[in-house]
C-alpha positions, 0 to 999 in steps of 0.5 A: 518290818511290820507284821503286814509286810512280813505276812506278804513276804511269807505269802510270796515265799509260800506261793513260790515254793508251791509253784516250784513243787508243782513244777517238780511234780509235773517234770517228774511225771513227764520223765516217768511217762517218757521213760516207761516202756521205753522199748516201744520200737522192739530193737528196730530203732525206728519210731512207728511213723518212721517205720511206716514211712520206710515201708511207703518209700520202699513200695513206691517207684518212679513212673515210666513217663510224665503221663503216668505221673499225672494219672493219679489212678496209675502213678507208681508214686501214689502211695494209695496205689501201693496199698497205703491208703492212710498216707497223710504226710505229703508227697514232696518228702516222700519223693525226695527220699525215694529219689535220694535213696535210689541215687545213694543205692547206685553206690552199691551197684556193680560198677558203682556210680562215683557220684553216688559213692560221694553222696553216700559218703556225705549223707550216710557217713559210710566210707566202707564198701557195701 
């Protein structure tokens, strides 16, 4: 090998080492940022967005009729009517969660709905009694 090719090989090795070191520094910084103050949920095991969604889903109700559903100002499915003006996540997941949760909740009614008991077992892996 001549001196020029040795210089190129050494330069290539130096740049690889620099990129590897830079990657490790970024990776370790990301791990530190991700694991610092890890108890942000304060033992509730919910992300703040998940907690907000839980509060909104708990507040909304199914409308009494189709006319009430189509009236934005009156609809009990509208989060704004329940005091959640900042809800920006879309309504389809909200409505599906509300209906599904209400259906699963019927498994704990007296007498329990057999279909809801099976649904509760599949969705929540909860075979025990309520």
